N, C-alpha and C positions, 0 to 999 in steps of 0.2 A: 172740096169746093172750097173757096175763100169767103169770108165775109167783109163785105165793104155794103157802105150806106150812105156816105159821107164824100164830098170831094173837098180838097182846100187847096189854096195856091200855094207852091214851093216854087224851088229855083231849080228843076229837073228841067230838061229839055223843053216837053210836053207843058209847063208853066202851071202843073196839077198834078196832088198826088191823091189816094183814095183812103180812106179808115173806116175801122167799125166804132160805131157813137153809141152808147147808152145813157139815158139820163137815170137819175132816183127815181123814186116813187113820187118826192114830193114835185119831180120836175126841177128843180134846183140843186144847186152842191158845190163845192170847191172842185177845182178840177183838176183830174189825174189822167197820165199819157202811161199805156203800156205798152212796154216793146216787146215785139216775139221772137221767141227760137227761134234757131235756123231752120226748121222747119216751113216757116211762114205763118201768116196768121188764118192758123188753123181751128180748130174745135176747141182744143184746149185754151189759147188765149182768148177766141171769142167767149167763151165760159167763166176766164177769170174775169173778162171786161163785164160782164154781168155783173158777178159777185162783188164787185168793186162798188157797181151802180147800187148793187143792194145794201153795200153799206154808207150810201148817202154822197157818192161822187159821181159826179159828171166826166164819164170816164171814155178816151180814145184809143184806139188801138191803131195806128198807122200802118199801112201795108207796104213794107220796104220792099216787097217782090212784086208789086202789080200785080197781085190775083194768083200767081202760083204759089200752091204749096207743094210740099214734098213728102215722103214716108221713109225713104232709103237713106241710109250715112252718107253713102256717097253723093247721092244727088243732093242731100242738104249742103255737104263739104263744098262740093263743088257751086251751089248756087249762093253762098256766103262768100266764097273768094268772089267770085264775079260781082259781087255789091261793092259801089265804090264808098269806101268810107265815108270820104269827104262830103259826098253829093247827099249821102243816107243821113248824116248829121243836120245838114242845111235842111233836108227834107222833115227831120224831125221838130227841127227849131220852127219849119212853118207851122206844122201842128201844135204847135203852144201859143202859136199866136193866134192861130184859127179857133184854139179852145178859151184862148182869153177874151177875143172877141164875142163869145158866143152870151147871149141876155140869160141862159141858164146858169152860167157860172158865177157862182158868187163870188168867189177868191179874187185877189189882187195876183196871186202866184198861182204856179200848178207843180202837183208833185210828178215824180215820175217813177216807174219800177220798170223793171225788166229782167228778165230769165235767160240764162245761158249768152246765147250771141247779144241779145237787150240788153244783158246786165252788165256788158263792155260798155254798150252805146249810153247806158244811164250816164256815167259819168264823163262821158263826151260831151253830151247834151248838157249837162248841167254846168261844165265848165264854161260851153261857149254862151249859153243863154244866160249865164249871169243872176243877177236878183227876178229874173222871170221865174225860177225855180229855187223851190224854197225846201223842197226834200228830195232826194235821190236816193233809191233803194234799189241796189243791185242784188239780183240770187244769182248767185256763183257764175259769175261774168269774170272770165280770164283777164286779170290786171294786165295794162298793156303800159309799159315803160317810157312809151312816146308822150303818153298825155301832157299836156301842159295844166296844171290843176290852178294855177293862179287867179283865172277868172271865176272862181268855184264860190256860189255864195250860200249854196244849199246845204241844210243839214242832212248826213249821209248815214245811212243804216246798210251795212251789207252783212247778206245769208248765205255762208258757205257751208259745204259738206267734208266733213273730216275723213271719209274713204272717197274724195274725189280723186282720179288717176289723173287728171289732167290739170288739175290748179293746186299746187303747195301752198301749205300755211304761210312759208317763211316769203313767196311772193306775194300774199295778202299783207303781211305785216308792213312789208317794205312799200305796198303801194298807201295804206294808210299812213305811214311815215311820211310820204312822200305828200299826200293830201294835206298833213298839219302843218309841214314846212311851207308849203306852197300858197296855201288861202288861209291858214289858220283854223280853218273846220277840224274837229278831233270827230273821226267816225265811230260809230259803235257800230262793234262785229261782233255776229253770232255766228256759231258754230254748232253742227248738229252731227249726231253718230248715222249718218248716211251718207250715200254715193250723190254724186250730180245729177241735176235733174229729178230732186225728191219732190219736188212741188207738183210735178205732172202727171197726174193721174192716168195718163194713158200711155205710160211708160212703165218697163217693170223697176226702173230705180223709185218709183215713187212709193214715198214711207209716209203714210197716213199719219202719224202721231208726230215728226218732224214737221211736215208740212203745217199741220192744223196749229203747233204752237208758232211758226214764222208767220203764219198768215196774221195771228193776233197780235204779233208784234209790228208787224207792218203797219195792219190798220190803224193801232195807235198810235203810231210814230207819224203818218201820215196826217192822222186826225190833229196830233200837235203843231204839226208844222206848216201846214197847208193852211191859209186863210188868205 
């Protein structure tokens, strides 16, 4: 089952979207959006939401699949292919506005973190949301040459795997160069001796040491840039 405990306005035909929200122990903190992998808003993403809340962030994971989670790669690929990209970005932008409107959120901007499919959406969302997003942290999101980064204002920290068979180093370098040329933002890129999805402790590719290092870097970066 997926995790949902909040509803927020969006531009979908229904006019609303759902997500999983956790507040830190103190009840207040800077805002953070977590964007799901192609499996959906599953237990791994819910666990990351709780972990980020434990680090002091008011954390929201929007449910891009509307309640569906999958476990088979073919099903995941099918769900991702069916997801309208523009609509998903619009819904994520609605999540940003919702988060910034919460009394529990102490920051004037939000951070955005995403994994795999969600890693690609991180940069799309940051480019659309402009100065509402001050930190964008993609984890092994496939670079998309069609993205216009001219509206991006966020600091960018990317995490990529050296043994990722679906994402090449050249593509990441090209993406970072394009971001710099179009927005003036110089991305901070980290590489890890691991495979794709090394952060996901429910998948065979999980690498405990790389995941711990990437987590510490991401949390420090978010604390420095979301206020």
